[in-house]
Each structure stands twice: as C-alpha cells, then as structure tokens.
C-alpha positions in Angstrom: -35.8 -51.1 -159.6 -32.8 -52.6 -161.8 -32.4 -50.8 -165.2 -33.4 -53.0 -168.2 -31.1 -54.6 -170.4 -31.8 -52.2 -173.0 -31.3 -49.5 -170.7 -28.3 -50.6 -169.1 -27.1 -51.0 -172.7 -27.5 -47.4 -173.7 -25.7 -46.3 -170.7 -23.1 -48.5 -171.5 -22.8 -47.3 -175.0 -22.9 -43.5 -174.3 -20.3 -44.2 -171.6 -18.0 -46.0 -174.1 -18.4 -43.3 -177.0 -17.6 -40.4 -174.1 -14.0 -42.4 -173.3 -13.4 -42.8 -177.0 -14.1 -46.6 -177.1 -16.6 -46.3 -180.2 -15.5 -49.4 -181.5 -17.6 -51.9 -179.1 -20.4 -50.3 -180.5 -23.4 -53.1 -180.5 -25.5 -52.8 -183.8 -27.1 -49.9 -184.5 -30.6 -50.4 -183.5 -29.3 -49.9 -180.2 -26.5 -47.4 -180.4 -28.7 -44.3 -180.0 -28.1 -42.7 -176.8 -31.0 -42.9 -174.7 -29.2 -42.7 -171.5 -29.7 -39.9 -169.0 -32.0 -38.5 -166.4 -35.3 -40.4 -166.1 -38.3 -38.2 -167.9 -42.0 -38.4 -168.3 -43.3 -36.4 -171.6 -46.3 -34.7 -172.2 -48.1 -34.4 -175.9 -50.6 -33.3 -177.6 -52.9 -30.4 -177.5 -53.8 -27.7 -174.9 -55.5 -29.7 -172.7 -52.3 -31.4 -171.6 -49.9 -28.3 -172.5 -51.5 -26.2 -169.9 -53.9 -23.9 -171.6 -55.6 -22.0 -168.5 -53.0 -22.5 -166.5 -53.3 -19.1 -165.7 -56.4 -19.0 -163.7 -57.5 -19.9 -160.0 -61.2 -20.3 -160.2 -63.1 -17.4 -161.9 -64.3 -14.3 -160.8 -66.1 -11.2 -161.9 -64.0 -9.1 -160.6 -61.8 -7.6 -163.7 -59.3 -5.3 -161.7 -56.2 -6.2 -160.0 -55.4 -9.6 -159.7 -59.3 -10.3 -159.9 -59.5 -11.4 -156.5 -56.3 -13.6 -156.2 -57.6 -15.6 -159.3 -55.2 -14.4 -162.0 -51.8 -15.5 -161.4 -50.4 -13.0 -164.3 -50.6 -10.3 -162.3 -47.5 -8.6 -161.1 -48.9 -5.8 -158.9 -49.1 -3.2 -161.3 -50.1 -5.0 -164.7 -50.4 -8.6 -166.2 -47.5 -10.9 -167.8 -48.8 -14.1 -168.9 -45.1 -15.2 -169.3 -45.3 -15.8 -165.2 -47.4 -18.8 -165.8 -46.4 -19.7 -169.5 -43.0 -18.5 -170.2 -41.6 -18.2 -173.6 -44.6 -19.8 -175.0 -47.3 -17.0 -173.9 -49.2 -16.1 -176.9 -48.3 -19.5 -178.3 -48.2 -23.2 -177.3 -49.5 -22.0 -173.5 -47.1 -24.3 -171.8 -48.0 -23.3 -168.0 -46.0 -24.2 -165.1 -49.1 -26.2 -163.4 -49.1 -28.0 -166.6 -50.1 -31.7 -165.8 -47.2 -33.4 -166.3 -45.5 -30.6 -164.2 -48.0 -31.3 -161.5 -47.5 -34.8 -161.6 -44.5 -34.3 -158.7 -41.6 -36.3 -158.3 -42.2 -39.1 -160.6 -39.1 -38.6 -162.8 -36.0 -36.5 -163.1 -37.0 -34.6 -165.7 -40.8 -33.6 -166.5 -41.0 -32.6 -170.1 -43.7 -30.9 -171.9 -43.9 -31.1 -175.8 -47.4 -30.6 -176.0 -49.2 -27.3 -177.8 -52.4 -25.4 -177.5 -54.1 -26.2 -180.4 -52.1 -28.7 -181.8 -53.7 -31.9 -184.0 -52.5 -34.7 -184.8 -50.4 -33.4 -188.1 -48.9 -31.6 -185.4 -47.6 -34.7 -183.4 -46.7 -36.8 -186.7 -43.2 -36.5 -187.7 -42.5 -34.0 -190.9 -41.0 -37.0 -193.0 -44.3 -38.5 -192.6 -46.5 -36.1 -193.8 -46.5 -34.2 -190.2 -46.5 -30.3 -189.7 -44.7 -27.6 -188.0 -46.7 -25.7 -185.4 -46.8 -22.1 -183.8 -42.6 -22.1 -184.8 -42.2 -25.6 -183.5 -41.2 -28.8 -185.2 -43.5 -31.5 -185.4 -44.3 -33.0 -181.6 -42.8 -36.7 -182.7 -39.2 -34.8 -184.1 -39.0 -33.2 -180.8 -39.2 -36.5 -178.9 -36.3 -37.7 -180.8 -33.8 -35.4 -179.3 -35.7 -36.0 -175.9 -35.4 -39.6 -176.1 -31.5 -39.7 -177.1 -31.0 -37.2 -173.6 -33.5 -38.7 -171.2 -34.5 -42.3 -169.8 -38.2 -42.0 -171.1 -40.3 -44.0 -168.8 -44.0 -42.4 -169.9 -45.4 -40.5 -172.6 -48.7 -39.1 -172.0 -50.7 -38.1 -174.9 -53.8 -35.9 -175.3 -55.0 -35.5 -179.2 -57.7 -35.4 -181.1 -60.5 -32.9 -179.7 -58.9 -30.3 -182.3 -59.2 -32.4 -185.3 -62.4 -32.8 -183.9 -63.2 -29.2 -184.1 -63.4 -28.6 -180.3 -63.3 -25.1 -180.4 -65.7 -24.5 -183.2 -68.3 -26.9 -181.2 -68.0 -24.8 -177.9 -68.3 -21.6 -179.9 -71.2 -22.7 -182.2 -73.0 -23.9 -179.0 -72.7 -20.8 -177.2 -73.6 -18.8 -180.2 -77.0 -20.8 -180.2 -77.6 -19.7 -176.7 -76.4 -16.1 -176.7 -77.5 -15.1 -180.5 -80.0 -17.4 -182.0 -81.7 -19.1 -179.4 -81.3 -22.5 -180.9 -80.3 -25.8 -179.9 -76.4 -26.8 -181.3 -76.5 -30.4 -180.3 -78.3 -31.6 -183.3 -76.6 -30.6 -186.0 -73.0 -31.0 -184.1 -73.8 -34.4 -183.4 -73.8 -35.1 -187.3 -70.7 -33.5 -187.4 -68.4 -35.0 -185.3 -70.2 -38.4 -186.5 -68.8 -37.5 -190.1 -65.7 -36.7 -188.6 -64.8 -39.4 -185.9 -63.6 -42.0 -188.0 -60.9 -40.0 -189.7 -59.8 -38.5 -186.4 -59.4 -41.9 -184.8 -57.2 -43.5 -187.5 -55.1 -40.2 -187.4 -54.3 -40.7 -183.4 -53.6 -44.2 -183.9 -51.3 -43.3 -186.5 -50.0 -40.4 -183.6 -49.4 -43.5 -181.4 -47.7 -45.4 -184.0 -45.2 -42.3 -184.7 -44.6 -42.4 -181.4 -43.4 -45.9 -180.9 -41.7 -45.4 -184.4 -39.4 -42.4 -182.9 -38.8 -44.5 -179.5 -37.8 -47.6 -181.5 -35.2 -45.6 -183.9 -34.0 -43.8 -180.5 -33.2 -47.5 -179.3 -36.0 -48.2 -176.9 -37.5 -51.6 -176.8 -41.6 -51.5 -176.1 -40.7 -52.7 -172.8 -38.7 -49.6 -171.7 -41.1 -47.0 -171.9 -45.0 -46.6 -171.7 -47.6 -44.6 -174.0 -50.7 -43.6 -171.8 -53.1 -42.0 -174.2 -56.1 -40.2 -172.2 -59.3 -38.4 -172.9 -60.9 -35.3 -172.0 -62.7 -34.2 -169.1 -65.6 -32.3 -169.6 -65.4 -28.2 -168.3 -69.2 -27.6 -168.0 -71.9 -29.2 -166.1 -75.1 -31.5 -166.6 -78.2 -29.2 -166.4 -79.2 -30.7 -163.1 -75.9 -30.0 -161.6 -75.9 -26.2 -163.0 -76.2 -23.5 -160.5 -77.9 -20.8 -163.0 -81.2 -21.5 -164.4 -81.7 -22.0 -168.4 -83.3 -18.7 -168.5 -82.2 -15.0 -168.1 -78.4 -13.8 -168.6 -76.7 -15.1 -165.8 -75.2 -17.8 -167.3 -73.3 -16.1 -169.9 -72.6 -12.7 -167.7 -72.5 -14.2 -164.4 -71.3 -18.2 -164.7 -69.8 -18.0 -168.2 -71.4 -21.4 -169.3 -74.1 -20.1 -172.1 -75.1 -23.1 -173.1 -78.8 -24.7 -173.1 -79.7 -27.7 -170.5 -80.0 -30.0 -173.9 -76.9 -29.2 -175.3 -75.4 -29.1 -171.8 -76.7 -32.7 -171.1 -75.7 -33.8 -174.9 -72.0 -32.6 -174.2 -71.4 -34.0 -170.9 -73.0 -37.5 -171.3 -73.0 -38.1 -175.3 -70.2 -36.2 -176.9 -67.3 -36.5 -174.2 -68.3 -39.8 -173.4 -68.4 -40.7 -177.2 -64.8 -39.4 -177.6 -63.7 -41.1 -174.5 -64.8 -44.2 -175.8 -63.2 -44.3 -179.2 -59.8 -43.1 -177.8 -60.0 -45.9 -175.5 -60.6 -48.2 -179.0 -57.5 -46.4 -180.0 -55.7 -47.4 -177.1 -56.8 -51.4 -177.1 -56.0 -51.3 -180.6 -52.7 -50.3 -180.2 -51.9 -51.8 -177.0 -51.4 -48.7 -174.7 -52.6 -47.7 -171.9 -56.0 -45.5 -171.4 -56.7 -43.1 -168.9 -60.2 -41.9 -169.0 -60.9 -38.2 -167.8 -64.2 -37.8 -168.3 -65.2 -37.3 -165.0 -62.0 -35.6 -163.3 -63.9 -32.1 -163.2 -67.3 -33.6 -161.9 -69.0 -31.2 -159.5 -65.7 -28.8 -159.9 -67.0 -27.7 -163.6 -68.2 -24.0 -164.7 -71.1 -23.1 -162.9 -71.5 -26.5 -161.3 -73.7 -26.5 -158.0 -71.0 -27.9 -156.1 -68.3 -25.0 -156.5 -68.4 -21.6 -156.3 -66.9 -18.0 -158.0 -64.3 -16.4 -156.2 -65.3 -13.0 -154.8 -63.6 -10.8 -151.7 -65.3 -13.2 -149.6 -64.6 -16.4 -150.8 -61.1 -16.6 -151.7 -59.8 -19.2 -154.3 -59.7 -22.6 -153.3 -58.8 -26.0 -154.5 -61.6 -27.3 -152.4 -64.4 -24.6 -153.2 -63.3 -22.9 -156.7 -64.4 -24.1 -160.3 -61.6 -26.4 -161.5 -62.1 -25.2 -165.2 -61.7 -21.6 -167.2 -65.2 -19.7 -167.8 -65.8 -18.1 -171.1 -65.3 -14.5 -170.9 -67.8 -13.2 -173.4 -67.0 -9.7 -172.7 -63.5 -10.4 -173.2 -62.6 -8.6 -170.2 -60.1 -10.8 -168.4 -57.3 -12.7 -170.6 -57.5 -14.7 -173.8 -60.5 -16.5 -175.2 -58.4 -19.7 -176.0 -58.0 -20.0 -172.2 -61.9 -21.0 -171.8 -63.4 -24.1 -171.2 -59.8 -25.7 -170.2 -58.5 -27.0 -167.3 -57.6 -23.9 -164.9 -54.3 -24.2 -162.3 -56.5 -26.3 -160.1 -57.8 -28.5 -162.9 -54.3 -28.9 -164.0 -53.1 -29.8 -160.5 -55.6 -32.6 -160.4 -54.7 -34.1 -163.6 -50.9 -34.0 -162.8 -52.1 -36.2 -160.0 -54.0 -38.6 -162.3 -50.6 -38.7 -164.1 -48.7 -39.6 -161.2 -51.2 -42.2 -159.9 -51.2 -44.3 -163.6 -47.4 -43.5 -163.5 -47.2 -45.8 -160.5 -49.9 -48.6 -162.4 -47.8 -49.8 -165.1 -50.5 -52.0 -166.5 -54.4 -51.6 -167.5 -56.8 -49.2 -168.6 -57.8 -46.8 -165.5 -60.4 -43.9 -164.6 -59.1 -40.4 -163.0 -61.7 -38.8 -160.4 -61.9 -36.7 -158.1 -63.4 -36.4 -154.1 -65.8 -33.6 -153.2 -64.4 -30.8 -151.1 -61.0 -32.2 -151.7 -58.1 -30.8 -153.9 -55.4 -32.5 -156.3 -54.5 -34.9 -153.4 -58.1 -36.6 -153.5 -57.5 -37.6 -156.9 -58.3 -41.2 -157.5 -58.1 -44.1 -160.0 -60.6 -46.9 -160.5 -60.5 -49.6 -162.8 -61.8 -49.6 -166.4 
C-alpha cells in the first residue's frame, strides 16, 4: 500500500535533515520525524501489558515447572524476568503480551502498557498525568515512539483500575471465603457511582493520544486508535465445573465466587463496562474491539477447560486461558490473578492482528472451542 502524503512528507523531512538540507523544511506542524519502521503500539493497563503471561494454564502442583505451566522455571529455581524481562516486579510486560503476540503486523511491536496503570498514567504530565512505577506517563512515552516510527495503530486498554477491578475481585472473593455473603449488590452501587467519571477520563486518554500524534506531525488518517474492552476471567455459574458449596472453588479451582456474583460479573459488570467503553469509542470516532466473550469456555473453572496435571499437559486447546486466584500464595504473585495467561494473551494478540486488517468499524473477538489462538475470529458489532 502506498504511503500517505503525510508519511511521505515526514520521511522526506527526515532525509533532508540528515543531508543538512533543513532549509527546505515544511511548516512546523509537519516537521516532526515520524518516519522509520511501521509500528503498532499497546497502551494502558495489565490486561494489555501482559500480566500473568508467566503461566500456561493452571496446575495444583507447587514444585518444579508446576507440570509445565510455569514459564519462569529455570530448572533449579524461578526467574520471572524470563517472561517479563526488565519489567518483572513492575509493569509486567510479558513476551506474550497482546501486541507481542499479534504476529508480523508491523516492523515494530511496542508495549507501553503497565500493570496497575490508570488513566492518570496515560495522560501527559503537562496535562496532569502522573508517572508510574518509575516511568513517565504513557502519552509522553508515545511522543518519542511516534517520532522514531511510522505508527499505524494504537491499541488502548484502560479504565479497569480506575473503576477498581482488583478491589471488586478481592471483595467478592473475601465475601465467598470469609463472610459467606454476596458482593454484587454493594459493588454494583460503587461501580454506578464511579463509571461516569471513569469514562470521562478514558475519553481524555483518547484525546491525549490524539494530541501527541498531531504534535508529532501525523494526520488523523495516518493512524488508528483501537479502544478495547475486557474479557471475563470467570464463567457464568452454569458453566462452572465446581459446585457452589464446599471448598473446591477455592482450594482446587481458584475461583472463589458465589453463583450470583459470578453471573453478575460475567453478565452485568463486564458487559456494562464494555458498553460504556464502546460509547466512548463512538463519541471519539475511534474503533472499538469488544473482548467480553474472548475467553468464553476458557475461563478459570470453566467446564469446557481443564487444569494441567501430570497426565493432562498444558495445551491451548484444553487448558484455561486465565490465571486463577492462588489463595495460598504458593505460586507466583497474587497480582497475576484473574488476567489472561500466556494462552489468553496469544489469543488476544490474534484479535489485534485481525482488527489491524479491518480499517473501519467495531468488532467483537471470540474463540473457537477446542482451538488455540488461530481459532479467534471477529464478528461485527
């Protein structure tokens, strides 16, 4: 596909500057570099940074490679940097993160996302944004990326931490394990009280990305923003392979939630957030990728999936695609809980590759039962 006039101009300006011909420079709005290799960029929080990419399914075995599920196993110990690199213990950008699993969609696949990030960590410092885990706000990092690369697509996952996803999960788990009470009623009230403000901040994050790209000399037609929603890591009650009573959901399955709370999370909370994010995408004129059903049948404790054992090997076709809650903290970090694992991230990477090939319109991404990442497909809407 031929380069757009703006991309060609940026490349010409870079070439002229290198040759000492700066006197032919165009007006300053188009004078930024922005040439270089094509790039796809990921921005936002843990669901796109690659949190839980350490794991290939879930296993009750607590030693060694944990039946082949622990990618941090060295043969004699555990080294999370094998998966998260220099961001181990911090942003947790895994080697299987969505943008890294998208395949050859661009020359550079750049991950700016950070586990735990909120909209404040995306917005530029000059606009009130905040540094996080020792890094500048992501929009400020994007400015350097936009200047050194030809950015084609920016995938954004943000809002979950502003809404308090981790606290909701912790509260619901505690209500199951300790208090024997439901969480969905009071948690729904808290979500309803916060969500308008969260969506306003998500919209501002989109505006910030646009402002950075414009300052770097990009026209609106030179790149795309894809705002994505969140996949549910737990199944509906009817799809849970463990009964509601007893300790199997906690000690065996790693999904300590009541049926009513599971149904609320899967069929109310996740859709509510997805629908509101879609509204932001529509208002801001960016693409939307709905991931609410991306892990259907592959969630923690789902009937259609299996835990990994000595006789049931880790497999993208049969294993769970999300990290369980390790209530005993015997494996890895608790913060990895309820995130897409390596299989889930590879699947989301395929979703990103698929929407990269679709220049306009909103899409939902879903999986094919019994298939790995190659079975992901898009539907309109």
